[in-house]
PDB file of the backbone (N, CA, C, O) and the ligand in Angstrom, with CONECT records:
HET     ZN  A 101       1
ATOM      1  N   MET A   1     -99.681 165.730  32.123  1.00  0.00           N
ATOM      2  CA  MET A   1    -100.362 164.435  32.185  1.00  0.00           C
ATOM      3  C   MET A   1    -100.886 164.046  30.798  1.00  0.00           C
ATOM      4  O   MET A   1    -101.387 164.886  30.050  1.00  0.00           O
ATOM      5  N   ASN A   2    -100.761 162.779  30.479  1.00  0.00           N
ATOM      6  CA  ASN A   2    -101.220 162.301  29.173  1.00  0.00           C
ATOM      7  C   ASN A   2    -102.737 162.389  29.056  1.00  0.00           C
ATOM      8  O   ASN A   2    -103.468 162.201  30.029  1.00  0.00           O
ATOM      9  N   LYS A   3    -103.183 162.676  27.853  1.00  0.00           N
ATOM     10  CA  LYS A   3    -104.617 162.666  27.599  1.00  0.00           C
ATOM     11  C   LYS A   3    -104.971 161.324  26.987  1.00  0.00           C
ATOM     12  O   LYS A   3    -104.191 160.723  26.248  1.00  0.00           O
ATOM     13  N   PHE A   4    -106.164 160.878  27.318  1.00  0.00           N
ATOM     14  CA  PHE A   4    -106.624 159.596  26.775  1.00  0.00           C
ATOM     15  C   PHE A   4    -107.824 159.834  25.875  1.00  0.00           C
ATOM     16  O   PHE A   4    -108.694 160.656  26.164  1.00  0.00           O
ATOM     17  N   TYR A   5    -107.847 159.095  24.783  1.00  0.00           N
ATOM     18  CA  TYR A   5    -108.949 159.237  23.827  1.00  0.00           C
ATOM     19  C   TYR A   5    -109.609 157.881  23.612  1.00  0.00           C
ATOM     20  O   TYR A   5    -108.944 156.851  23.492  1.00  0.00           O
ATOM     21  N   CYS A   6    -110.928 157.915  23.568  1.00  0.00           N
ATOM     22  CA  CYS A   6    -111.686 156.682  23.377  1.00  0.00           C
ATOM     23  C   CYS A   6    -111.238 155.991  22.086  1.00  0.00           C
ATOM     24  O   CYS A   6    -111.148 156.614  21.028  1.00  0.00           O
ATOM     25  N   THR A   7    -110.967 154.717  22.198  1.00  0.00           N
ATOM     26  CA  THR A   7    -110.508 153.928  21.054  1.00  0.00           C
ATOM     27  C   THR A   7    -111.580 153.813  19.978  1.00  0.00           C
ATOM     28  O   THR A   7    -111.273 153.670  18.794  1.00  0.00           O
ATOM     29  N   MET A   8    -112.841 153.877  20.401  1.00  0.00           N
ATOM     30  CA  MET A   8    -113.918 153.685  19.430  1.00  0.00           C
ATOM     31  C   MET A   8    -114.392 154.991  18.787  1.00  0.00           C
ATOM     32  O   MET A   8    -114.607 155.036  17.576  1.00  0.00           O
ATOM     33  N   CYS A   9    -114.556 156.051  19.580  1.00  0.00           N
ATOM     34  CA  CYS A   9    -115.147 157.269  19.009  1.00  0.00           C
ATOM     35  C   CYS A   9    -114.208 158.481  19.092  1.00  0.00           C
ATOM     36  O   CYS A   9    -114.545 159.560  18.605  1.00  0.00           O
ATOM     37  N   THR A  10    -113.052 158.305  19.697  1.00  0.00           N
ATOM     38  CA  THR A  10    -111.970 159.298  19.778  1.00  0.00           C
ATOM     39  C   THR A  10    -112.255 160.531  20.651  1.00  0.00           C
ATOM     40  O   THR A  10    -111.467 161.477  20.620  1.00  0.00           O
ATOM     41  N   VAL A  11    -113.339 160.560  21.421  1.00  0.00           N
ATOM     42  CA  VAL A  11    -113.520 161.684  22.349  1.00  0.00           C
ATOM     43  C   VAL A  11    -112.554 161.505  23.518  1.00  0.00           C
ATOM     44  O   VAL A  11    -112.150 160.387  23.838  1.00  0.00           O
ATOM     45  N   GLU A  12    -112.193 162.619  24.148  1.00  0.00           N
ATOM     46  CA  GLU A  12    -111.294 162.534  25.290  1.00  0.00           C
ATOM     47  C   GLU A  12    -112.024 161.806  26.426  1.00  0.00           C
ATOM     48  O   GLU A  12    -113.205 162.054  26.673  1.00  0.00           O
ATOM     49  N   CYS A  13    -111.333 160.935  27.091  1.00  0.00           N
ATOM     50  CA  CYS A  13    -111.986 160.174  28.161  1.00  0.00           C
ATOM     51  C   CYS A  13    -111.065 160.043  29.360  1.00  0.00           C
ATOM     52  O   CYS A  13    -109.909 160.462  29.324  1.00  0.00           O
ATOM     53  N   ALA A  14    -111.590 159.462  30.409  1.00  0.00           N
ATOM     54  CA  ALA A  14    -110.824 159.304  31.646  1.00  0.00           C
ATOM     55  C   ALA A  14    -109.626 158.393  31.409  1.00  0.00           C
ATOM     56  O   ALA A  14    -109.705 157.433  30.642  1.00  0.00           O
ATOM     57  N   PRO A  15    -108.511 158.707  32.078  1.00  0.00           N
ATOM     58  CA  PRO A  15    -107.344 157.827  31.913  1.00  0.00           C
ATOM     59  C   PRO A  15    -107.614 156.443  32.494  1.00  0.00           C
ATOM     60  O   PRO A  15    -108.375 156.295  33.451  1.00  0.00           O
ATOM     61  N   ILE A  16    -106.985 155.441  31.906  1.00  0.00           N
ATOM     62  CA  ILE A  16    -107.126 154.100  32.480  1.00  0.00           C
ATOM     63  C   ILE A  16    -106.031 153.927  33.521  1.00  0.00           C
ATOM     64  O   ILE A  16    -104.933 154.463  33.372  1.00  0.00           O
ATOM     65  N   LYS A  17    -106.326 153.191  34.555  1.00  0.00           N
ATOM     66  CA  LYS A  17    -105.380 153.018  35.660  1.00  0.00           C
ATOM     67  C   LYS A  17    -104.128 152.303  35.184  1.00  0.00           C
ATOM     68  O   LYS A  17    -104.177 151.426  34.321  1.00  0.00           O
ATOM     69  N   LYS A  18    -103.004 152.700  35.770  1.00  0.00           N
ATOM     70  CA  LYS A  18    -101.719 152.116  35.380  1.00  0.00           C
ATOM     71  C   LYS A  18    -101.733 150.596  35.458  1.00  0.00           C
ATOM     72  O   LYS A  18    -101.192 149.912  34.590  1.00  0.00           O
ATOM     73  N   LYS A  19    -102.359 150.080  36.510  1.00  0.00           N
ATOM     74  CA  LYS A  19    -102.365 148.614  36.689  1.00  0.00           C
ATOM     75  C   LYS A  19    -103.158 147.899  35.590  1.00  0.00           C
ATOM     76  O   LYS A  19    -102.951 146.708  35.355  1.00  0.00           O
ATOM     77  N   ASP A  20    -104.070 148.621  34.911  1.00  0.00           N
ATOM     78  CA  ASP A  20    -104.881 148.016  33.857  1.00  0.00           C
ATOM     79  C   ASP A  20    -104.221 148.103  32.483  1.00  0.00           C
ATOM     80  O   ASP A  20    -104.699 147.497  31.524  1.00  0.00           O
ATOM     81  N   ARG A  21    -103.135 148.848  32.389  1.00  0.00           N
ATOM     82  CA  ARG A  21    -102.457 148.941  31.106  1.00  0.00           C
ATOM     83  C   ARG A  21    -101.518 147.762  30.963  1.00  0.00           C
ATOM     84  O   ARG A  21    -101.057 147.285  32.000  1.00  0.00           O
ATOM     85  N   PRO A  22    -101.184 147.239  29.797  1.00  0.00           N
ATOM     86  CA  PRO A  22    -101.739 147.674  28.527  1.00  0.00           C
ATOM     87  C   PRO A  22    -102.956 146.847  28.093  1.00  0.00           C
ATOM     88  O   PRO A  22    -103.447 147.019  26.977  1.00  0.00           O
ATOM     89  N   LYS A  23    -103.444 145.961  28.954  1.00  0.00           N
ATOM     90  CA  LYS A  23    -104.519 145.070  28.492  1.00  0.00           C
ATOM     91  C   LYS A  23    -105.836 145.810  28.228  1.00  0.00           C
ATOM     92  O   LYS A  23    -106.650 145.356  27.424  1.00  0.00           O
ATOM     93  N   ASN A  24    -106.047 146.949  28.903  1.00  0.00           N
ATOM     94  CA  ASN A  24    -107.264 147.715  28.661  1.00  0.00           C
ATOM     95  C   ASN A  24    -106.998 148.858  27.685  1.00  0.00           C
ATOM     96  O   ASN A  24    -105.900 149.413  27.642  1.00  0.00           O
ATOM     97  N   VAL A  25    -107.997 149.192  26.921  1.00  0.00           N
ATOM     98  CA  VAL A  25    -107.876 150.332  26.022  1.00  0.00           C
ATOM     99  C   VAL A  25    -108.803 151.423  26.542  1.00  0.00           C
ATOM    100  O   VAL A  25    -109.835 151.124  27.142  1.00  0.00           O
ATOM    101  N   PRO A  26    -108.441 152.691  26.317  1.00  0.00           N
ATOM    102  CA  PRO A  26    -109.324 153.753  26.796  1.00  0.00           C
ATOM    103  C   PRO A  26    -110.661 153.751  26.060  1.00  0.00           C
ATOM    104  O   PRO A  26    -110.714 153.639  24.835  1.00  0.00           O
ATOM    105  N   LEU A  27    -111.729 153.878  26.826  1.00  0.00           N
ATOM    106  CA  LEU A  27    -113.075 153.952  26.255  1.00  0.00           C
ATOM    107  C   LEU A  27    -113.860 155.003  27.021  1.00  0.00           C
ATOM    108  O   LEU A  27    -113.709 155.124  28.237  1.00  0.00           O
ATOM    109  N   CYS A  28    -114.694 155.760  26.327  1.00  0.00           N
ATOM    110  CA  CYS A  28    -115.575 156.692  27.020  1.00  0.00           C
ATOM    111  C   CYS A  28    -116.720 155.871  27.639  1.00  0.00           C
ATOM    112  O   CYS A  28    -116.900 154.700  27.306  1.00  0.00           O
ATOM    113  N   ASP A  29    -117.482 156.490  28.532  1.00  0.00           N
ATOM    114  CA  ASP A  29    -118.548 155.745  29.223  1.00  0.00           C
ATOM    115  C   ASP A  29    -119.544 155.131  28.244  1.00  0.00           C
ATOM    116  O   ASP A  29    -119.961 153.983  28.398  1.00  0.00           O
ATOM    117  N   GLU A  30    -119.918 155.922  27.230  1.00  0.00           N
ATOM    118  CA  GLU A  30    -120.915 155.444  26.264  1.00  0.00           C
ATOM    119  C   GLU A  30    -120.417 154.198  25.518  1.00  0.00           C
ATOM    120  O   GLU A  30    -121.141 153.211  25.387  1.00  0.00           O
ATOM    121  N   CYS A  31    -119.180 154.260  25.037  1.00  0.00           N
ATOM    122  CA  CYS A  31    -118.631 153.122  24.293  1.00  0.00           C
ATOM    123  C   CYS A  31    -118.386 151.934  25.220  1.00  0.00           C
ATOM    124  O   CYS A  31    -118.575 150.782  24.830  1.00  0.00           O
ATOM    125  N   ARG A  32    -117.961 152.226  26.457  1.00  0.00           N
ATOM    126  CA  ARG A  32    -117.749 151.143  27.417  1.00  0.00           C
ATOM    127  C   ARG A  32    -119.068 150.398  27.657  1.00  0.00           C
ATOM    128  O   ARG A  32    -119.086 149.169  27.729  1.00  0.00           O
ATOM    129  N   ASN A  33    -120.169 151.147  27.780  1.00  0.00           N
ATOM    130  CA  ASN A  33    -121.472 150.517  27.994  1.00  0.00           C
ATOM    131  C   ASN A  33    -121.888 149.686  26.788  1.00  0.00           C
ATOM    132  O   ASN A  33    -122.467 148.609  26.932  1.00  0.00           O
ATOM    133  N   LYS A  34    -121.583 150.202  25.583  1.00  0.00           N
ATOM    134  CA  LYS A  34    -121.912 149.443  24.367  1.00  0.00           C
ATOM    135  C   LYS A  34    -121.144 148.120  24.354  1.00  0.00           C
ATOM    136  O   LYS A  34    -121.712 147.062  24.083  1.00  0.00           O
ATOM    137  N   VAL A  35    -119.847 148.198  24.651  1.00  0.00           N
ATOM    138  CA  VAL A  35    -119.006 146.997  24.645  1.00  0.00           C
ATOM    139  C   VAL A  35    -119.491 146.011  25.698  1.00  0.00           C
ATOM    140  O   VAL A  35    -119.600 144.814  25.434  1.00  0.00           O
ATOM    141  N   LEU A  36    -119.783 146.519  26.893  1.00  0.00           N
ATOM    142  CA  LEU A  36    -120.273 145.646  27.968  1.00  0.00           C
ATOM    143  C   LEU A  36    -121.586 144.982  27.586  1.00  0.00           C
ATOM    144  O   LEU A  36    -121.808 143.810  27.888  1.00  0.00           O
ATOM    145  N   SER A  37    -122.451 145.733  26.924  1.00  0.00           N
ATOM    146  CA  SER A  37    -123.740 145.207  26.515  1.00  0.00           C
ATOM    147  C   SER A  37    -123.565 144.068  25.513  1.00  0.00           C
ATOM    148  O   SER A  37    -124.214 143.028  25.627  1.00  0.00           O
ATOM    149  N   ILE A  38    -122.688 144.269  24.537  1.00  0.00           N
ATOM    150  CA  ILE A  38    -122.430 143.228  23.527  1.00  0.00           C
ATOM    151  C   ILE A  38    -121.794 142.015  24.201  1.00  0.00           C
ATOM    152  O   ILE A  38    -122.164 140.872  23.930  1.00  0.00           O
ATOM    153  N   TYR A  39    -120.846 142.279  25.069  1.00  0.00           N
ATOM    154  CA  TYR A  39    -120.154 141.206  25.778  1.00  0.00           C
ATOM    155  C   TYR A  39    -121.143 140.392  26.615  1.00  0.00           C
ATOM    156  O   TYR A  39    -121.130 139.162  26.590  1.00  0.00           O
ATOM    157  N   THR A  40    -122.003 141.100  27.357  1.00  0.00           N
ATOM    158  CA  THR A  40    -122.988 140.426  28.208  1.00  0.00           C
ATOM    159  C   THR A  40    -123.919 139.564  27.370  1.00  0.00           C
ATOM    160  O   THR A  40    -124.263 138.446  27.756  1.00  0.00           O
ATOM    161  N   LYS A  41    -124.325 140.094  26.216  1.00  0.00           N
ATOM    162  CA  LYS A  41    -125.226 139.347  25.329  1.00  0.00           C
ATOM    163  C   LYS A  41    -124.544 138.065  24.837  1.00  0.00           C
ATOM    164  O   LYS A  41    -125.154 136.996  24.811  1.00  0.00           O
ATOM    165  N   LEU A  42    -123.267 138.191  24.448  1.00  0.00           N
ATOM    166  CA  LEU A  42    -122.529 137.023  23.965  1.00  0.00           C
ATOM    167  C   LEU A  42    -122.378 135.982  25.072  1.00  0.00           C
ATOM    168  O   LEU A  42    -122.533 134.783  24.841  1.00  0.00           O
ATOM    169  N   VAL A  43    -122.068 136.466  26.288  1.00  0.00           N
ATOM    170  CA  VAL A  43    -121.916 135.555  27.425  1.00  0.00           C
ATOM    171  C   VAL A  43    -123.234 134.843  27.694  1.00  0.00           C
ATOM    172  O   VAL A  43    -123.264 133.634  27.926  1.00  0.00           O
ATOM    173  N   MET A  44    -124.335 135.615  27.661  1.00  0.00           N
ATOM    174  CA  MET A  44    -125.644 135.049  27.925  1.00  0.00           C
ATOM    175  C   MET A  44    -126.006 134.002  26.869  1.00  0.00           C
ATOM    176  O   MET A  44    -126.504 132.927  27.202  1.00  0.00           O
ATOM    177  N   GLU A  45    -125.753 134.322  25.594  1.00  0.00           N
ATOM    178  CA  GLU A  45    -126.074 133.383  24.522  1.00  0.00           C
ATOM    179  C   GLU A  45    -125.222 132.117  24.616  1.00  0.00           C
ATOM    180  O   GLU A  45    -125.696 131.017  24.333  1.00  0.00           O
ATOM    181  N   SER A  46    -123.953 132.285  25.018  1.00  0.00           N
ATOM    182  CA  SER A  46    -123.082 131.117  25.185  1.00  0.00           C
ATOM    183  C   SER A  46    -123.545 130.296  26.375  1.00  0.00           C
ATOM    184  O   SER A  46    -123.559 129.066  26.333  1.00  0.00           O
ATOM    185  N   PHE A  47    -123.926 130.999  27.441  1.00  0.00           N
ATOM    186  CA  PHE A  47    -124.363 130.352  28.679  1.00  0.00           C
ATOM    187  C   PHE A  47    -125.545 129.419  28.438  1.00  0.00           C
ATOM    188  O   PHE A  47    -125.538 128.276  28.894  1.00  0.00           O
ATOM    189  N   ILE A  48    -126.559 129.901  27.725  1.00  0.00           N
ATOM    190  CA  ILE A  48    -127.752 129.076  27.528  1.00  0.00           C
ATOM    191  C   ILE A  48    -127.536 127.961  26.504  1.00  0.00           C
ATOM    192  O   ILE A  48    -128.395 127.098  26.326  1.00  0.00           O
ATOM    193  N   SER A  49    -126.390 127.988  25.839  1.00  0.00           N
ATOM    194  CA  SER A  49    -126.103 126.941  24.848  1.00  0.00           C
ATOM    195  C   SER A  49    -125.101 125.908  25.369  1.00  0.00           C
ATOM    196  O   SER A  49    -124.675 125.029  24.620  1.00  0.00           O
ATOM    197  N   LEU A  50    -124.722 126.009  26.645  1.00  0.00           N
ATOM    198  CA  LEU A  50    -123.732 125.076  27.190  1.00  0.00           C
ATOM    199  C   LEU A  50    -124.272 123.644  27.188  1.00  0.00           C
ATOM    200  O   LEU A  50    -125.442 123.400  27.483  1.00  0.00           O
ATOM    201  N   SER A  51    -123.389 122.710  26.848  1.00  0.00           N
ATOM    202  CA  SER A  51    -123.776 121.296  26.876  1.00  0.00           C
ATOM    203  C   SER A  51    -123.563 120.747  28.289  1.00  0.00           C
ATOM    204  O   SER A  51    -122.928 121.386  29.129  1.00  0.00           O
ATOM    205  N   LYS A  52    -124.091 119.585  28.527  1.00  0.00           N
ATOM    206  CA  LYS A  52    -123.913 118.941  29.830  1.00  0.00           C
ATOM    207  C   LYS A  52    -122.410 118.749  30.114  1.00  0.00           C
ATOM    208  O   LYS A  52    -121.952 118.965  31.236  1.00  0.00           O
ATOM    209  N   GLU A  53    -121.667 118.348  29.101  1.00  0.00           N
ATOM    210  CA  GLU A  53    -120.226 118.129  29.261  1.00  0.00           C
ATOM    211  C   GLU A  53    -119.525 119.426  29.658  1.00  0.00           C
ATOM    212  O   GLU A  53    -118.643 119.431  30.516  1.00  0.00           O
ATOM    213  N   ASP A  54    -119.936 120.539  29.012  1.00  0.00           N
ATOM    214  CA  ASP A  54    -119.347 121.849  29.355  1.00  0.00           C
ATOM    215  C   ASP A  54    -119.656 122.187  30.808  1.00  0.00           C
ATOM    216  O   ASP A  54    -118.784 122.617  31.563  1.00  0.00           O
ATOM    217  N   LEU A  55    -120.913 121.983  31.180  1.00  0.00           N
ATOM    218  CA  LEU A  55    -121.352 122.347  32.536  1.00  0.00           C
ATOM    219  C   LEU A  55    -120.607 121.553  33.601  1.00  0.00           C
ATOM    220  O   LEU A  55    -120.260 122.087  34.654  1.00  0.00           O
ATOM    221  N   LEU A  56    -120.363 120.282  33.323  1.00  0.00           N
ATOM    222  CA  LEU A  56    -119.691 119.433  34.310  1.00  0.00           C
ATOM    223  C   LEU A  56    -118.237 119.843  34.529  1.00  0.00           C
ATOM    224  O   LEU A  56    -117.621 119.444  35.517  1.00  0.00           O
ATOM    225  N   LYS A  57    -117.688 120.636  33.612  1.00  0.00           N
ATOM    226  CA  LYS A  57    -116.313 121.132  33.780  1.00  0.00           C
ATOM    227  C   LYS A  57    -116.264 122.308  34.752  1.00  0.00           C
ATOM    228  O   LYS A  57    -115.190 122.690  35.215  1.00  0.00           O
ATOM    229  N   ILE A  58    -117.441 122.886  35.064  1.00  0.00           N
ATOM    230  CA  ILE A  58    -117.502 124.032  35.964  1.00  0.00           C
ATOM    231  C   ILE A  58    -117.519 123.547  37.413  1.00  0.00           C
ATOM    232  O   ILE A  58    -118.336 122.714  37.804  1.00  0.00           O
ATOM    233  N   LYS A  59    -116.597 124.092  38.187  1.00  0.00           N
ATOM    234  CA  LYS A  59    -116.486 123.700  39.603  1.00  0.00           C
ATOM    235  C   LYS A  59    -117.802 124.005  40.323  1.00  0.00           C
ATOM    236  O   LYS A  59    -118.332 125.112  40.227  1.00  0.00           O
ATOM    237  N   GLY A  60    -118.310 123.029  41.030  1.00  0.00           N
ATOM    238  CA  GLY A  60    -119.529 123.225  41.810  1.00  0.00           C
ATOM    239  C   GLY A  60    -120.790 122.765  41.089  1.00  0.00           C
ATOM    240  O   GLY A  60    -121.867 122.716  41.683  1.00  0.00           O
ATOM    241  N   ILE A  61    -120.655 122.426  39.804  1.00  0.00           N
ATOM    242  CA  ILE A  61    -121.818 121.916  39.072  1.00  0.00           C
ATOM    243  C   ILE A  61    -121.683 120.407  38.911  1.00  0.00           C
ATOM    244  O   ILE A  61    -120.731 119.903  38.314  1.00  0.00           O
ATOM    245  N   GLY A  62    -122.662 119.708  39.463  1.00  0.00           N
ATOM    246  CA  GLY A  62    -122.650 118.249  39.391  1.00  0.00           C
ATOM    247  C   GLY A  62    -123.653 117.749  38.366  1.00  0.00           C
ATOM    248  O   GLY A  62    -124.285 118.522  37.645  1.00  0.00           O
ATOM    249  N   GLU A  63    -123.774 116.444  38.328  1.00  0.00           N
ATOM    250  CA  GLU A  63    -124.644 115.758  37.371  1.00  0.00           C
ATOM    251  C   GLU A  63    -126.091 116.292  37.408  1.00  0.00           C
ATOM    252  O   GLU A  63    -126.686 116.585  36.371  1.00  0.00           O
ATOM    253  N   GLU A  64    -126.633 116.409  38.625  1.00  0.00           N
ATOM    254  CA  GLU A  64    -128.035 116.794  38.785  1.00  0.00           C
ATOM    255  C   GLU A  64    -128.290 118.216  38.265  1.00  0.00           C
ATOM    256  O   GLU A  64    -129.255 118.458  37.540  1.00  0.00           O
ATOM    257  N   THR A  65    -127.418 119.142  38.643  1.00  0.00           N
ATOM    258  CA  THR A  65    -127.562 120.541  38.202  1.00  0.00           C
ATOM    259  C   THR A  65    -127.400 120.634  36.690  1.00  0.00           C
ATOM    260  O   THR A  65    -128.160 121.331  36.018  1.00  0.00           O
ATOM    261  N   ALA A  66    -126.409 119.929  36.163  1.00  0.00           N
ATOM    262  CA  ALA A  66    -126.164 119.953  34.715  1.00  0.00           C
ATOM    263  C   ALA A  66    -127.379 119.432  33.953  1.00  0.00           C
ATOM    264  O   ALA A  66    -127.781 120.005  32.940  1.00  0.00           O
ATOM    265  N   ASN A  67    -127.960 118.335  34.453  1.00  0.00           N
ATOM    266  CA  ASN A  67    -129.147 117.771  33.801  1.00  0.00           C
ATOM    267  C   ASN A  67    -130.320 118.748  33.844  1.00  0.00           C
ATOM    268  O   ASN A  67    -131.017 118.938  32.848  1.00  0.00           O
ATOM    269  N   SER A  68    -130.529 119.366  35.007  1.00  0.00           N
ATOM    270  CA  SER A  68    -131.640 120.320  35.149  1.00  0.00           C
ATOM    271  C   SER A  68    -131.460 121.507  34.211  1.00  0.00           C
ATOM    272  O   SER A  68    -132.404 121.956  33.562  1.00  0.00           O
ATOM    273  N   PHE A  69    -130.241 122.000  34.154  1.00  0.00           N
ATOM    274  CA  PHE A  69    -129.921 123.145  33.299  1.00  0.00           C
ATOM    275  C   PHE A  69    -130.226 122.809  31.835  1.00  0.00           C
ATOM    276  O   PHE A  69    -130.915 123.560  31.145  1.00  0.00           O
ATOM    277  N   VAL A  70    -129.704 121.674  31.380  1.00  0.00           N
ATOM    278  CA  VAL A  70    -129.885 121.273  29.978  1.00  0.00           C
ATOM    279  C   VAL A  70    -131.373 121.061  29.677  1.00  0.00           C
ATOM    280  O   VAL A  70    -131.871 121.485  28.634  1.00  0.00           O
ATOM    281  N   GLU A  71    -132.068 120.404  30.598  1.00  0.00           N
ATOM    282  CA  GLU A  71    -133.510 120.176  30.417  1.00  0.00           C
ATOM    283  C   GLU A  71    -134.266 121.501  30.305  1.00  0.00           C
ATOM    284  O   GLU A  71    -135.131 121.669  29.445  1.00  0.00           O
ATOM    285  N   PHE A  72    -133.923 122.432  31.187  1.00  0.00           N
ATOM    286  CA  PHE A  72    -134.605 123.725  31.216  1.00  0.00           C
ATOM    287  C   PHE A  72    -134.430 124.463  29.887  1.00  0.00           C
ATOM    288  O   PHE A  72    -135.392 125.004  29.342  1.00  0.00           O
ATOM    289  N   PHE A  73    -133.204 124.483  29.370  1.00  0.00           N
ATOM    290  CA  PHE A  73    -132.947 125.252  28.150  1.00  0.00           C
ATOM    291  C   PHE A  73    -133.209 124.459  26.865  1.00  0.00           C
ATOM    292  O   PHE A  73    -133.067 124.997  25.766  1.00  0.00           O
ATOM    293  N   LYS A  74    -133.594 123.174  26.998  1.00  0.00           N
ATOM    294  CA  LYS A  74    -134.040 122.415  25.833  1.00  0.00           C
ATOM    295  C   LYS A  74    -135.351 123.013  25.322  1.00  0.00           C
ATOM    296  O   LYS A  74    -135.641 123.001  24.125  1.00  0.00           O
ATOM    297  N   ASP A  75    -136.129 123.535  26.266  1.00  0.00           N
ATOM    298  CA  ASP A  75    -137.413 124.154  25.945  1.00  0.00           C
ATOM    299  C   ASP A  75    -137.144 125.543  25.344  1.00  0.00           C
ATOM    300  O   ASP A  75    -136.639 126.443  26.014  1.00  0.00           O
ATOM    301  N   LYS A  76    -137.496 125.682  24.072  1.00  0.00           N
ATOM    302  CA  LYS A  76    -137.216 126.942  23.369  1.00  0.00           C
ATOM    303  C   LYS A  76    -137.874 128.136  24.053  1.00  0.00           C
ATOM    304  O   LYS A  76    -137.355 129.250  23.992  1.00  0.00           O
ATOM    305  N   ASN A  77    -139.018 127.907  24.706  1.00  0.00           N
ATOM    306  CA  ASN A  77    -139.701 129.007  25.404  1.00  0.00           C
ATOM    307  C   ASN A  77    -138.865 129.544  26.566  1.00  0.00           C
ATOM    308  O   ASN A  77    -138.840 130.748  26.820  1.00  0.00           O
ATOM    309  N   ASN A  78    -138.179 128.635  27.268  1.00  0.00           N
ATOM    310  CA  ASN A  78    -137.326 129.076  28.379  1.00  0.00           C
ATOM    311  C   ASN A  78    -136.134 129.886  27.866  1.00  0.00           C
ATOM    312  O   ASN A  78    -135.751 130.900  28.449  1.00  0.00           O
ATOM    313  N   LYS A  79    -135.559 129.408  26.759  1.00  0.00           N
ATOM    314  CA  LYS A  79    -134.447 130.119  26.135  1.00  0.00           C
ATOM    315  C   LYS A  79    -134.910 131.519  25.716  1.00  0.00           C
ATOM    316  O   LYS A  79    -134.246 132.524  25.968  1.00  0.00           O
ATOM    317  N   GLN A  80    -136.077 131.538  25.065  1.00  0.00           N
ATOM    318  CA  GLN A  80    -136.621 132.805  24.576  1.00  0.00           C
ATOM    319  C   GLN A  80    -136.939 133.753  25.730  1.00  0.00           C
ATOM    320  O   GLN A  80    -136.748 134.964  25.619  1.00  0.00           O
ATOM    321  N   MET A  81    -137.426 133.193  26.840  1.00  0.00           N
ATOM    322  CA  MET A  81    -137.756 134.018  27.999  1.00  0.00           C
ATOM    323  C   MET A  81    -136.501 134.759  28.487  1.00  0.00           C
ATOM    324  O   MET A  81    -136.562 135.948  28.803  1.00  0.00           O
ATOM    325  N   LEU A  82    -135.377 134.056  28.544  1.00  0.00           N
ATOM    326  CA  LEU A  82    -134.139 134.684  29.008  1.00  0.00           C
ATOM    327  C   LEU A  82    -133.685 135.774  28.025  1.00  0.00           C
ATOM    328  O   LEU A  82    -133.228 136.841  28.435  1.00  0.00           O
ATOM    329  N   ILE A  83    -133.820 135.490  26.734  1.00  0.00           N
ATOM    330  CA  ILE A  83    -133.450 136.468  25.707  1.00  0.00           C
ATOM    331  C   ILE A  83    -134.363 137.695  25.798  1.00  0.00           C
ATOM    332  O   ILE A  83    -133.907 138.833  25.684  1.00  0.00           O
ATOM    333  N   ASP A  84    -135.661 137.441  26.005  1.00  0.00           N
ATOM    334  CA  ASP A  84    -136.613 138.552  26.142  1.00  0.00           C
ATOM    335  C   ASP A  84    -136.298 139.396  27.368  1.00  0.00           C
ATOM    336  O   ASP A  84    -136.364 140.624  27.317  1.00  0.00           O
ATOM    337  N   LEU A  85    -135.958 138.736  28.469  1.00  0.00           N
ATOM    338  CA  LEU A  85    -135.590 139.472  29.686  1.00  0.00           C
ATOM    339  C   LEU A  85    -134.363 140.340  29.411  1.00  0.00           C
ATOM    340  O   LEU A  85    -134.307 141.507  29.799  1.00  0.00           O
ATOM    341  N   TYR A  86    -133.386 139.741  28.734  1.00  0.00           N
ATOM    342  CA  TYR A  86    -132.175 140.495  28.402  1.00  0.00           C
ATOM    343  C   TYR A  86    -132.527 141.701  27.535  1.00  0.00           C
ATOM    344  O   TYR A  86    -132.083 142.818  27.804  1.00  0.00           O
ATOM    345  N   ASN A  87    -133.328 141.471  26.494  1.00  0.00           N
ATOM    346  CA  ASN A  87    -133.681 142.554  25.566  1.00  0.00           C
ATOM    347  C   ASN A  87    -134.503 143.651  26.234  1.00  0.00           C
ATOM    348  O   ASN A  87    -134.511 144.794  25.778  1.00  0.00           O
ATOM    349  N   SER A  88    -135.197 143.297  27.322  1.00  0.00           N
ATOM    350  CA  SER A  88    -135.973 144.329  28.019  1.00  0.00           C
ATOM    351  C   SER A  88    -135.137 145.033  29.089  1.00  0.00           C
ATOM    352  O   SER A  88    -135.643 145.886  29.818  1.00  0.00           O
ATOM    353  N   GLY A  89    -133.850 144.671  29.178  1.00  0.00           N
ATOM    354  CA  GLY A  89    -132.950 145.426  30.043  1.00  0.00           C
ATOM    355  C   GLY A  89    -132.568 144.749  31.351  1.00  0.00           C
ATOM    356  O   GLY A  89    -131.809 145.313  32.140  1.00  0.00           O
ATOM    357  N   VAL A  90    -133.086 143.544  31.591  1.00  0.00           N
ATOM    358  CA  VAL A  90    -132.737 142.837  32.839  1.00  0.00           C
ATOM    359  C   VAL A  90    -131.303 142.332  32.750  1.00  0.00           C
ATOM    360  O   VAL A  90    -130.921 141.712  31.757  1.00  0.00           O
ATOM    361  N   ARG A  91    -130.511 142.595  33.780  1.00  0.00           N
ATOM    362  CA  ARG A  91    -129.123 142.146  33.821  1.00  0.00           C
ATOM    363  C   ARG A  91    -128.855 141.383  35.102  1.00  0.00           C
ATOM    364  O   ARG A  91    -129.376 141.716  36.166  1.00  0.00           O
ATOM    365  N   ILE A  92    -128.027 140.347  34.980  1.00  0.00           N
ATOM    366  CA  ILE A  92    -127.619 139.608  36.168  1.00  0.00           C
ATOM    367  C   ILE A  92    -126.290 140.220  36.621  1.00  0.00           C
ATOM    368  O   ILE A  92    -125.310 140.239  35.876  1.00  0.00           O
ATOM    369  N   ILE A  93    -126.283 140.709  37.837  1.00  0.00           N
ATOM    370  CA  ILE A  93    -125.071 141.353  38.354  1.00  0.00           C
ATOM    371  C   ILE A  93    -124.507 140.513  39.485  1.00  0.00           C
ATOM    372  O   ILE A  93    -125.223 140.101  40.397  1.00  0.00           O
ATOM    373  N   ASN A  94    -123.226 140.275  39.404  1.00  0.00           N
ATOM    374  CA  ASN A  94    -122.567 139.483  40.438  1.00  0.00           C
ATOM    375  C   ASN A  94    -122.134 140.396  41.583  1.00  0.00           C
ATOM    376  O   ASN A  94    -121.556 139.926  42.563  1.00  0.00           O
TER     377      ASN A  94
HETATM  378 ZN    ZN A 101    -116.285 156.455  22.876  1.00  0.00          ZN2+
END
């Protein structure tokens, strides 16, 4: 059986499932968590910076929701609150 090595730190790691190849690269748990953390942060930062026009392109978001969202994040304190929550370890899980 083939051995898999983490792409980032080169330690041996669990094999990636055949169905996930080749789009996924092998990562150890520690590096996977680092990547997920960076990814989540980028998604969160992009999310709070969405414009009304961007929001209206999302299925299920109408004029009223888009306006409320934009109004809420216009306030720098609200933006900062979300960033602070993120930095203290709070995660939104689907
Ligand atoms: Zn690693």
